N, C-alpha and C positions, 0 to 999 in steps of 0.2 A: 654332820657326819652321816646321819641316817639318810638324808636326801641323796648324798653321794653314793651310799650303799645301794639305794634303790635305783639310781641312775646306772650304776655299774651292772646290776642284775639285768636291767632292761636292755642295755646296749649289747652285752655279751650274749644274751638270749637271742636278740635280733641277728647278730652275726652268725650264730650257729644255725638258726633257721634259714638264713640266706644261703649258707654253705650247703645245707641239705638240699635246697632247691636246685642249686647249681650242679650238684652231684647227680641228682635225678635227671636233669636235662642232659648232662654229659652221657650217662648210661643209656638213655633213650636214643640219642643220636647214634651212639656206638652200636646199639642193637640193630637199629635200622640199617646202618651201613654194613654190618655183618650179614644180615639176611640177604641183602642185595648181592653182596660179594659171593656168598655161597651158591645162590641161584645161578649167577653167571659162570662160576667155576664149574659147576656140574654140567652145564650146557657145553662149555668148551672142551672139557675132558671127554665127554661122550662123543662129541664130533671128532675129536682127535683119534679116539679109539676106532670109530667107524671109518676113518680115513686110512686105517691100517698101521698106525703108529703102535709100536710095542710099548704100551704104557707100563707094563710090569718092569721092563728093563729100565725105562726112564725113571720110574719111581725108585728102583734100587740104587741107581746112580745118585739120585737126589738125596736119599737117606744116607749114603756115604758122605756126601758133602755136609749134610746137617751134623753128622757125628763129628766130622773134622772141625766144624765151626764151634760146636759146643766144647770140644777139647781145648781149642785155642782160647776161647773165652774163659774157661775155668783156670787155665794157666795164668792169664792176665790178672784175673780177680785175685788169685792166691798171692801173686807178687804184690799187688797194691794193698791187700789186707795185711801182709807181713810188714810192709812199710808203715802202716797205720798204727802199729803197736808202739812206736817210738814218739812220744809227744814232743821230744826235743827237736824234731825235724821242722816244726812250725813255730811261728811266734805265738806267744800266748800268755795269759788267756786272751788279751787283746791290747792293741796299741792305738792311742788316739793319734790320728793323722790329719786332723783338720785344725785350721787356725780359727778360733772362735772369737767373736767380738766381746768386749767387756760387758758383763751382765748376762751373758748367755747361761741358760739353765741346762743342766745335764739330767734329764729325766730317766728313771729306771722303770723297766716294764712292770706292770701291775697284774698282767694276765697273759696266758698263753693257751692256745688250743690248736690241734691239727685236724684237718679234714681230708678224706681220701676217697677217690672213686673206686678203690679196690673192692672186689666182690669175691666172696668165697666160692661162687660158682664159676668164676673166671680164673683158671689156673695159669694164665699167661701173665698175670700182673700180681704184684704184692707191694706192701708198704708197712712201715712201722706204725705204731699207734701212740698218740699223746692225748690223754683225756684233758678236757678243759680244767684249768686250775688257776687259782689266784696266786700271785707271786708276792709274798708278804715281806721277803727279805732282799728283793732286787735280784739281779743276775738273770737267770732264766735260760742259760744255754742248754740245748737239748740234743740228744742223739736222734737222728732221723734219716730214713732212707726210703727209696722206692725203686722198683725195677719192672721191666717189661721184656717179655720174650716173644719172638715170632713163632708161628706154627704152620706146618703143612707147606703147600705149594707157594702161597704168597701172591700169586698173580690175581689181577682184577680186584685187588683190595682184600683178598682173603688172608686168613692166618695172621691177624693183627692183634698184638697185645698193646694196649694203650691205657695210660693212667695219668691222672692229674691229681696232685696233692697240694695243700696249702698249710703253712704254719703261720698262724696269726699271733702277733704280739700287740698288746694294748698298753697305752700310757695315758695318765691323767695330767692335765695342765690347767692352771688357773690364771687366766689373763687379767691384768689390772687396767688395761686401756683398750679403747675401741680403735683398732688399727690392724694393718697387715703384720703378721708374724712370720718370721722365717722358721722353717722346720727342716731339720737335717738329721735323719736317722743314721745310725751306724749298723749296716748290715754286714754280718760276719759269717764267712764260710770257711770251714776247715774239713776237707775230705777229698774224695776223688770221684771221677766219673768214667764210665766205659761206654763207648758207642761202637758196636761191632756188627757188620753185615758183609757178607761175601756173595754178591750177586753173580749168577752164572747161568749156564745153559738150562733151560726149562724150569727156572724159578725166578721170582721177582722179590728180591730181598732189599730192605732198607731199614735204617735205624736213625733215631733223632732224640736228642735231649735238649730241653730248654729250661734254664734256670732264670727266674724272674723275681723282681722286687716291686712292691707297690706301697704307696703311702696315701693316706686319706685322713681327714679330720671330720669329726661330728660335733656340732654345736647347734642345736635346734634342727639341723638337717646335715646330710653329707655334703661336703664341699667340693669333692671331685678327686679322682684318682690320678696320681702320678705314677707311671709304669715304666720300668726299664728292664730289658732282657740283658742279664749280665753274662749269659752264655747261651749260644744257639748253634749246635753242631749236629750235622746229619749228612747222610748220603747213602747210595746203594752199594758202593764198594768202599767201605770205611773201616778203619781200625784205629780209633783215637782213644787213648786212655791216659789220663793225666791226673795228678793231684790238682785240686782246686782250692787254694788257700788265698783268699782275697778278702779285702775290706772295701765296701762301697758306701758312699755318702751322698745319695741323690738329694737335691735341693728342691724344696717346695715353699710356696708362700700362700697363706690363707688369711682372709679377712675375718677377724674374731671380735666378739663383743666382750666388754669388761664384766668381771665379777660373776661369770657363769662358767662352770666346768666344761672343759673340752676333752674329748676322747681323741687320741691320735692312734690310728691303726697302721701298723707296719707288717706287711705280709711277705713271706718268702714262698714262692711257687716252684714246684718241681714237676716237670712234665717229661714223660718217657714214652716212646713209641717204637715198637719193633715189628717188622712185617716179614713173614716167611721163616720157616724152620731154620734154626742155627743163628738167627739174628738176636742180639741181646743189647739191652741198655740197663745200666745201673747208675744211680746217683746215691753215693754212700757218704753220709755225714754222721755216721754212728759207730763204725767199727773201731775197736781199739781205743787207746788213750788220746790219739791225735785228732779224732774226727768228731765234729759237732757243728751246730749252727745256732745263730741267735741274733737278736737285736739288743745288745747289752745296754745301749744308751740311745736316747733321742735328744738332740740339742735344739733348743728353742730360744729365740731372741727377737 
């Protein structure tokens, strides 16, 4: 048991360190793109003013459109939040929808943690927090959300709110034979998403959400990621807002050795991007009694 405890500490520490590196790269690339966009925006706006365009009038019209967009978004959000107060509207807590072979094991999560590229300095993005924790009694469904808002003109890549978050669930498995094992996690989403952008004259708005799931195994080394986008919605003139109550069971197979512990990592990713003032994206798996997400079980045979 002590060796498993040490292995647990090692692998979870490695996961958090890797997430921190990915977040640092994400922010660095975002900062570089923002600097380039601001430089280009300043040149175009200066040239437009020099050409005789009434920039004050154009800006006033744009601000009106931004205010209208924010008002519509808030109304949509309020409606979905109200719906989320009723847990009876979704199946729950979860329903097994896969036919498993005889002898399959249903593993319960042993650990969960969330990582986010949200930054206090960036007012255009936000997310929930989940500190790393061991799950001693199984289950592990969590409330989690993230959001992105656009700002300003939006053209040439300016005014972008962009965020990537991950919720990692970990399972331990003890194989008794040297062979390929089938791994099929149960990814569960209960919540809603909003993707709103109203592109128009003298602005460049767009919005996108991507919800993804990943599976990997570690035994001596990482075996390889299986990745599926379960939702990918975006556009420049878009108003898509729906509940997202789904169960997904992506299948993987890994060659594992006998009598050595295996870590199975199941990750839920939430990406949101909004460009231009009045554009908004929200992935909400937290509000009310009806919204949450998790990987309640992982089936292995």
